[in-house]
C-alpha positions in Angstrom: 122.5 182.1 113.4 125.2 180.4 111.3 126.6 177.1 112.2 130.1 178.5 112.6 128.7 181.1 115.0 126.9 178.3 117.0 130.1 176.2 117.1 132.3 179.1 118.2 129.8 180.0 120.9 129.7 176.4 122.1 133.5 176.2 122.2 133.7 179.4 124.2 131.2 178.0 126.7 133.1 174.7 127.0 136.3 176.6 127.5 134.8 178.7 130.3 133.7 175.6 132.2 136.6 173.3 131.4 136.2 170.8 134.3 132.5 170.5 133.8 132.9 170.1 130.0 135.7 167.5 130.4 133.6 165.4 132.8 130.7 165.5 130.5 132.7 164.5 127.4 134.5 161.9 129.4 131.2 160.3 130.4 130.2 159.9 126.7 133.7 158.7 125.8 133.8 156.0 128.5 130.3 154.9 127.8 131.0 154.5 124.1 134.2 152.6 124.8 132.4 150.3 127.2 129.6 149.6 124.8 132.1 148.8 122.0 134.3 146.6 124.2 131.3 144.6 125.6 129.8 144.0 122.1 133.2 143.1 120.7 133.7 140.5 123.5 130.2 139.1 122.8 131.1 138.7 119.1 134.4 137.1 119.8 132.9 134.7 122.3 130.2 133.7 119.8 132.7 133.1 117.0 135.0 131.1 119.3 132.2 128.9 120.4 131.2 128.3 116.8 134.8 127.6 115.9 135.1 125.1 118.7 131.9 123.3 117.7 133.0 123.2 114.1 135.9 121.0 115.1 133.4 118.0 115.3 131.6 118.9 112.1 129.1 121.3 110.6 125.4 120.6 111.1 126.0 116.8 111.4 123.7 114.2 113.1 125.1 111.0 114.6 123.0 107.9 114.9 123.9 105.1 117.3 122.6 101.5 117.7 120.1 101.1 120.6 117.5 98.7 121.9 113.7 98.8 121.8 111.7 99.9 124.9 108.2 99.3 123.4 106.6 96.1 122.0 105.8 96.3 118.3 104.3 93.8 115.8 104.8 90.8 118.1 108.4 91.7 119.1 109.2 92.4 122.8 111.2 95.1 124.5 115.0 95.0 124.9 115.7 93.9 121.3 119.0 95.3 120.1 119.0 97.3 116.8 122.3 97.1 115.0 123.2 99.3 112.0 125.0 98.4 108.8 126.5 100.2 105.9 123.4 99.6 103.9 121.4 101.6 106.3 123.3 104.8 105.4 122.5 104.2 101.7 118.9 103.4 102.5 118.5 106.7 104.4 120.0 108.7 101.6 117.7 107.0 99.1 114.5 107.2 101.2 114.9 110.7 102.6 115.6 113.3 99.9 116.2 116.0 102.5 119.4 114.3 103.6 122.5 115.7 101.8 125.1 113.1 102.8 125.0 109.9 104.9 128.0 107.8 105.6 128.7 104.8 108.0 131.5 104.7 110.5 133.2 101.7 112.1 135.3 102.1 115.2 137.1 100.1 117.9 139.9 100.5 120.5 143.1 99.1 119.1 146.8 99.5 119.6 148.7 101.4 117.0 152.3 100.3 117.2 155.5 101.8 115.9 158.7 100.1 117.1 158.7 100.1 120.9 156.0 102.8 121.0 152.3 101.8 121.2 149.1 103.8 121.7 145.7 102.4 122.6 143.4 104.6 120.6 140.1 104.5 118.6 140.7 103.3 115.0 137.9 104.4 112.8 136.9 102.7 109.5 135.5 105.5 107.4 134.6 106.5 103.8 136.5 109.3 101.9 133.5 111.7 102.4 134.0 111.5 106.1 136.7 114.2 106.2 134.3 116.8 104.8 131.6 116.0 107.4 134.0 116.0 110.3 136.4 118.8 109.1 139.4 116.6 109.1 142.1 117.9 106.7 145.6 116.6 106.1 148.8 118.6 106.7 150.9 119.6 103.7 152.8 116.6 102.3 150.1 114.0 103.2 146.6 113.1 102.0 143.3 111.8 103.2 141.7 108.4 102.3 140.5 108.2 98.7 138.1 106.0 96.6 140.8 103.6 95.5 141.8 103.0 99.2 138.2 102.0 99.9 137.7 100.0 96.7 141.0 98.0 97.0 140.9 97.6 100.8 144.3 99.2 101.1 146.2 99.0 104.3 146.7 102.8 104.7 146.2 104.8 107.8 145.6 108.5 108.6 146.8 109.7 112.0 145.6 112.4 114.3 148.4 115.0 114.9 148.9 114.2 118.6 148.9 110.5 118.0 151.5 111.0 115.2 153.6 113.1 117.6 153.5 110.4 120.3 154.5 107.7 117.8 157.1 109.5 115.6 158.2 112.5 117.7 159.8 115.0 115.3 160.1 112.6 112.4 157.9 112.8 109.3 155.4 109.9 109.6 154.2 110.0 106.0 155.3 107.0 104.1 156.4 105.1 107.2 154.6 102.0 108.7 152.7 101.3 111.8 151.1 98.1 113.0 147.4 97.6 113.9 146.4 94.1 115.0 149.8 92.8 113.8 148.9 94.2 110.3 151.2 96.7 108.7 149.7 100.0 107.6 151.4 102.8 105.6 150.9 106.3 107.0 149.4 108.5 104.2 148.7 111.7 106.2 148.6 113.6 109.4 145.7 115.7 110.6 146.0 119.4 110.5 145.6 120.8 114.0 142.1 122.0 114.8 140.1 123.1 117.8 137.6 120.5 119.0 135.7 120.9 122.3 133.4 117.9 121.9 133.3 114.4 120.4 131.2 111.2 120.5 134.1 108.8 121.0 137.5 110.5 121.2 139.2 113.7 120.1 140.3 113.4 116.5 143.9 114.4 117.3 144.3 111.1 119.2 142.5 108.9 116.6 143.5 106.9 113.5 141.4 106.3 110.4 141.6 103.5 107.8 139.3 102.7 104.9 135.9 101.2 106.0 136.3 98.2 103.7 139.7 97.5 105.3 138.3 97.7 108.8 135.4 95.4 108.0 137.6 92.8 106.4 140.2 93.0 109.2 137.7 92.7 112.1 135.2 90.5 110.3 132.2 92.7 111.2 129.4 94.1 109.1 127.9 96.2 111.9 128.9 99.9 112.1 129.3 101.9 115.3 127.3 104.8 113.9 126.0 106.6 110.9 126.6 110.3 110.2 124.4 112.4 108.0 123.9 116.1 107.2 120.7 117.8 106.0 120.4 119.8 102.8 119.3 122.7 105.0 119.4 123.0 108.8 115.7 123.9 108.7 114.9 120.4 107.6 116.6 118.8 110.6 113.4 118.1 112.7 111.6 116.6 109.7 114.6 114.4 108.9 114.8 113.1 112.5 111.2 111.9 112.2 111.8 110.3 108.8 114.9 108.5 110.1 112.8 106.7 112.8 110.1 106.0 110.2 112.4 104.4 107.6 114.5 102.4 110.1 111.4 101.4 112.1 109.9 100.0 109.0 113.1 98.0 108.2 113.8 96.7 111.7 110.2 96.6 112.9 110.2 98.9 115.9 107.8 101.7 116.7 109.0 105.0 115.2 108.0 106.7 118.4 110.5 104.5 120.3 113.5 106.9 120.4 115.6 104.4 122.4 115.8 102.0 119.5 118.1 104.4 117.7 120.2 107.0 119.5 120.4 110.2 117.6 122.5 113.3 118.4 121.6 116.1 116.1 124.0 119.0 116.4 121.6 121.2 114.5 119.6 121.5 117.8 122.8 122.9 119.4 123.2 125.5 116.7 119.7 126.6 117.3 120.4 126.9 121.0 123.7 128.7 120.3 121.9 131.3 118.1 119.3 132.0 120.8 121.9 132.0 123.6 124.2 134.5 121.9 121.3 136.8 121.0 120.6 136.9 124.7 124.3 137.3 125.7 125.0 140.1 123.2 121.7 141.7 124.1 122.6 141.7 127.8 126.1 143.0 127.2 124.7 145.7 124.9 122.1 146.7 127.5 124.9 147.1 130.1 126.8 149.3 127.6 123.7 151.2 126.8 123.0 152.1 130.5 126.7 153.1 130.9 126.3 155.4 127.9 123.0 156.6 129.2 124.7 157.9 132.3 126.9 160.0 130.1 123.8 161.2 128.3 122.3 162.3 131.6 125.5 164.3 132.2 125.1 166.0 128.7 121.4 166.8 129.5 122.4 168.3 132.8 125.1 170.5 131.3 122.7 171.7 128.5 120.1 172.6 131.2 122.7 174.7 132.9 123.7 176.3 129.5 120.1 177.2 128.8 119.9 178.8 132.2 123.1 180.8 131.7 122.0 182.0 128.2 118.5 183.1 128.9 119.3 186.6 128.0 120.8 185.6 124.7 117.7 183.5 124.0 115.4 186.4 124.8 117.4 188.8 122.5 117.3 186.3 119.6 113.5 185.7 120.1 112.8 189.4 120.2 114.8 189.9 117.1 112.6 187.4 115.2 114.1 184.0 115.8 111.5 181.2 115.8 111.2 178.5 118.4 112.6 175.9 116.0 115.7 178.1 115.5 116.4 178.0 119.3 115.6 174.4 119.5 117.9 173.4 116.6 120.7 175.5 118.0 120.7 173.6 121.3 120.2 170.3 119.5 123.3 171.0 117.4 125.3 171.9 120.5 124.3 168.7 122.2 125.2 166.6 119.2 128.6 168.3 119.0 129.3 167.4 122.6 128.1 163.8 122.1 130.1 163.6 118.8 133.4 164.7 120.4 132.9 162.2 123.2 131.9 159.5 120.8 134.9 160.0 118.6 137.2 159.7 121.6 135.2 156.7 122.7 135.5 155.0 119.4 139.3 155.5 119.5 139.6 154.3 123.1 137.3 151.3 122.4 139.4 150.3 119.4 142.6 150.5 121.4 141.1 148.4 124.2 139.9 145.7 121.7 143.3 145.6 120.0 145.2 145.3 123.3 143.1 142.3 124.3 143.8 140.1 121.2 146.2 137.8 123.1 144.4 137.2 126.3 145.4 133.9 128.1 141.9 132.3 127.9 141.4 133.1 124.2 140.7 129.5 123.3 137.7 129.5 125.6 136.1 133.0 125.4 137.7 134.1 122.1 139.3 137.5 121.3 137.1 140.6 121.0 137.0 142.2 117.6 135.6 145.4 116.1 133.0 144.0 113.7 131.0 146.4 111.5 127.8 145.6 113.3 129.5 146.7 116.6 130.2 150.1 115.1 126.7 150.4 113.7 125.0 149.4 117.0 127.2 151.9 118.9 126.3 154.6 116.3 122.6 154.0 116.7 122.8 154.0 120.5 124.8 157.2 120.4 122.3 158.8 118.1 119.5 157.9 120.5 121.4 159.1 123.6 122.2 162.4 121.8 118.6 162.9 120.8 117.3 162.0 124.3 119.8 164.2 126.1 119.2 167.2 123.9 115.4 167.1 123.5 114.3 168.4 126.9 116.9 171.2 127.2 116.3 172.3 123.6 112.5 172.1 124.1 112.8 174.1 127.4 115.0 176.8 125.7 112.5 177.2 122.8 109.5 177.6 125.3 111.1 180.3 127.5 109.1 183.5 127.7 110.8 186.5 126.0 109.8 188.8 128.8 111.3 186.5 131.5 114.5 186.1 129.6 115.0 189.9 129.2 113.9 190.8 132.7 
């Protein structure tokens, strides 16, 4: 039997049972749309979480001074370990797996402009700091550079909300503020970014000056923390062990004493995020799969009914020489046509639902769903499985019917 004849026969059967056919196709359509929407939400939530975390930096590790909790080489417990700029250079030199290491000073200070004053964290940092922390200037301004550091310039970079509080709608670039009664020239304002975590204060409320200027102004050689990044995230566990070994040798504490140096490695969080969202997307996909499977059961039921109604036709075709695989392929094709019609409608409905939810009020927290290529591929694979499963038994049953029973 030609494909055109099979399709015309299928359309005639669907037209004769319009309500039954509509409900069957609607089940596939709704299951497909649900699967697409759930997967699209999972992708959007994952990307938004990653975007929020990137506000603090990509794959960075932050080291903090601590104190010993174990006796070592004649030294007792409770001995403070304080870090200096040289420690950052030492780590970079001794641990080749580290890509970048930079020190960071910091202290709460008043930033004053006229009669407005803000008590905020002023950081003394190196020029490379902006790349590690994803801090970028708005157009018309700039970040700290090597000359600022070398010449101990009194220049300052402001977080966008801090600049708003101090200057209102004025352009701060080129104007002056005072820090510890010392005038600083504003060279740039931070471009707005999403940041859901920090280790001192959100960057939009902070100010940054050259590390050399900070050290000279405050008279300290001890840094608040050291930030480093691995050459590859896979090296992060090895680098953590090496950090304690190198600094333990310098400051004479036991490398197993993790309290001597506080270490927050965000690479551990990225590993957790990957595992978490594999689980979340797998769970959402499973819900969508079961929703689509319900529609597949409906398709299987209607095909069983069709087989029962067309037993005479099957008997005539078999007696005229049709093989079992001819009968089986005919009912498989009819099943896939029903699933295909419902899937096409489901794809369209799912896309409309995804587009209509782009501006949900809680977008900053859960993200906006989007129709990624992998969403379409997963939906297609699931639909193929559902179509095969729902058509197998009816087609197998139709091909195994006795010719005599069909013609009786």
